[in-house]
N, C-alpha and C positions, 0 to 999 in steps of 0.2 A: 663477579663484577656486575654492576648495574649502572644505568644512566638515568639522569634527570634531563629530560629534553622536551622541547616544544617551541612554539613561537614566543617571541619576547612578550607580546601583548595580544589579546584578542582583538583583531582588527575586523574580522568578518567570519561568518559561518563557513564560507567556502575555503578560506585559507586554513582555518582551524581543522576542518575535516580532512583536507588534503595532507596536512602535516601529520595528523594523528594516524591516518591510514598508512602513510609511508613509514612512519616510525614503528608501527606495529609489524609491518612487513619485514623491516630490517632486523628488529630485535627478536622476532620469532625465528627468523632464518638463522641467526647467530646464537640463539638461546641465551639472550641477555635480558634481564629484568628491566622493564620500562616504568619509570615514574613520569607521567605526562605533566609537563609544566607549562603554564600560561598565566600571565598577569592579567587580571581583569581591569586594572587601572594602573597608571604610573604617576606616583606623587613626586618623584625625584627627577626633575627635568632640567636641562641646561638653560632653556629659554622659555619665556611666557608663551611663545608661539609653538612650542614643541607639542607633539601629539600625546595626549594623556589617556585616551580611551574613547569608546563608543557609548559609554554610560554603564554604570556598575551593574544595574539589574539586567540589562540586555546582554552584557558580556558574560555574567555569571550563568545566565540561562544557556548561552551557546556552549559554555564549558560543561555544564550539566548534561546537555543534550549529547555532546560528543562522547562523554564518559559512558552514557547509556548505549548510544548507537554502536560504538566500537568496542564495547565491553572492556573498557580500560579499568584495570584493577586498582591503580593508585593514581591520584591526581594531587598536584601540589600547586598552591598559589600563595602570593605574598599579601600581607596585611600591613597597613601603615598606622592605623589608629585603632583603639579599642572598639570604637563604634562599628568597625568593619568586620570584626571577628565572627559575630553571630551568623551573618549571611554567608561569609566565605566558608565557614566550617560546615555548613549544610551541603556544600558542593565538594570541597576538597577533603581528602583523607589526611593530608599533611599541610600544616601551615608554615609559611616561611617568613622569617624576620629579615628584612633587607639589611644590607651591610651598614648603611648609614643610621640604622635604628638599633643596632645590636647592643647598645647600652641602656635602652629604654626599659627600665625595670618593670613598670606597670604593664607595658605592652607584652613583654615576654611572659609574665605571669598569667595575664589574661588569656593569651593564646594557648599556653600550656594546659590550662584547665578545660579547653574545648577540643582537644585532639589527643590521640595516642602517640603522635610523633610530631616533633617540631624541628625545623631546619633553620639554624641561625647562621647567617653569612657573616664572616669575619670582616670587621671594619677595616678600611684601607689604611687606617692610622694605628691599628691595634696589633700587639704582638700575639703570637700563637698562645703563649702562656696565659695572657689576660683573658682569653676566651673561656677559661675554666670558670670564671665568675659568672659569665652569661649562662653557662651550663648549669651552675648551681642555682641560679634564679629559677630556671625552668623546672628543675628537679624539686625545688622547694614547694612548687605549686601543684605538682602531680605526683602522688606517692604510689600510683599503680605500678605493679611489677612489669606490666607490658609497655609502659611509657618509655619512649626513646627520644634521645637528643642527638641530632646530627649537626655537624659543623661543616661549613663550606669555606674553603680558601678561595679568595678572588683577587689576590694581589695586594701589594702595599705601595703607598706613595713613596717615590724617591725622586724628588724634583716636581716640577709643575705639570708635566704632561706625560709622565710614564708610570707604569705599574710594574713591580717586580714580584714574581712569585718565589717565595722562600720555601724550598722543598723541605727544609727542616720542620716547617709547621705541620707537615703531615704526621710524622711519628709523635710529635709533641702533643697535638690535639687528640690523637688516638688514645692517649693515656686517660683522658677523662670524658670521652664521648663515645656513643655507640657506633657511629660511622663518621668517617671524614671523606668529604667530597671535594674535588677540585673543579672550580668553574673555569672551563677552558675557553669560554668566549668573552665573558666580562673581564677576565684577566689580561686579555690582549688589547683592551681599550687604551686610548690615549685621552684621558680626561682634560677638561679645560682647553680644548683645542679650538674653541670658538662657539658658535651658536649651537652646534651639535657635537657630540662626543666622537672623537676619531677612533681608529683601531688599526690593528695589524693582524688580520685574520689568517695570513699565511703561516703564522706561528701556532695556530690552534693544534695542529697535529703534533708538533714538537712538545707542546705543553702536556697534551693528553698522554703521550708515551712516557714522558718524564714522571707524571703523576702516578701512573700504574707501576712503574719501576720502583718508585719510592714508597709504595704500599697503600696508595689511596684505595678506599673501598668502592668509590663510585666517581663518575665523571658527569659534569654538567655542561650541556650544550644548548644554546638557543639556535634554532634552525629555521630556515625559511626557503620556499621554492624559488624566490626571486629576491635575494638580499637587498639589492639596490632599490627595491620597491617597498621594503619594510618601513613602516612609519616610525619605528623605534629601533635604535642601535644598529642601523644599516651598515655602519662601518666595521662592526665586529661580529655580526651574526654569521653563522656558517650556512653555506648553501647545502641544503639537505641531501643533494646528490653526491656530496663528498663525504657524508657521514659513514657510510658502510665501510669504505676503504680504510678509514681511520680506525674504526672499531675492530676490523680484522687484524690490523697491526697490534692494537692494544691487547687483543686476546692472545696473540702469539707471545707477547711479553708476559702476560699474566700466567699463561700455561708454562712458560719456561721457568718462571719463579716457583710455581707449584710443583714442578717436577724435580 
């Protein structure tokens, strides 16, 4: 089992360092692999007044510095346009395609040529089966034996303000990808709830346990030391102080399955 985890967005050096330090402490203690995640910008926002970042160059430098300072082996960040890929790939080991861009052929192909691993988040309107075509786009661009395609489930729209995670998507997407991850924080969001996206964070643990029981390879968490102060996704982000207890339970489920 491994986790993709970190702050939703680079908001400051202080918060990034605090989260990285705490995540490494937790994952080292539990012997779980960490892929450190942080967006250096946000292009998909509810409102024109929503926080989008502190500046691409500054945020990428903070992410780069944190990777070096804390000796983080794997860093992931998302890209929204082809023009962003060059700079992002110089810092991140894995490039992520956001859910709302998972059908963007040129973006997927361009990202796949710049990394040995790409994580494509499943669109909230897409079936698990249809993600095979996104996978094929990436594989068509990178023929290296070591190239990996990961797929991340993050819920499906059923109604205007709710997301539902279909556990069936995990075994389905494992048929044609290298790893399937379940995004346990974005999946508890309540989109279109107003000026900012709502959420139901008390269900993060339930979703994580269900994902591991259904065979997910990894779990995705956005975490923050003070969720209410997070400038992005405050209603769905996980308090980092609650992460270890959730992971302990998930490991028990994983170990029970392996035994």
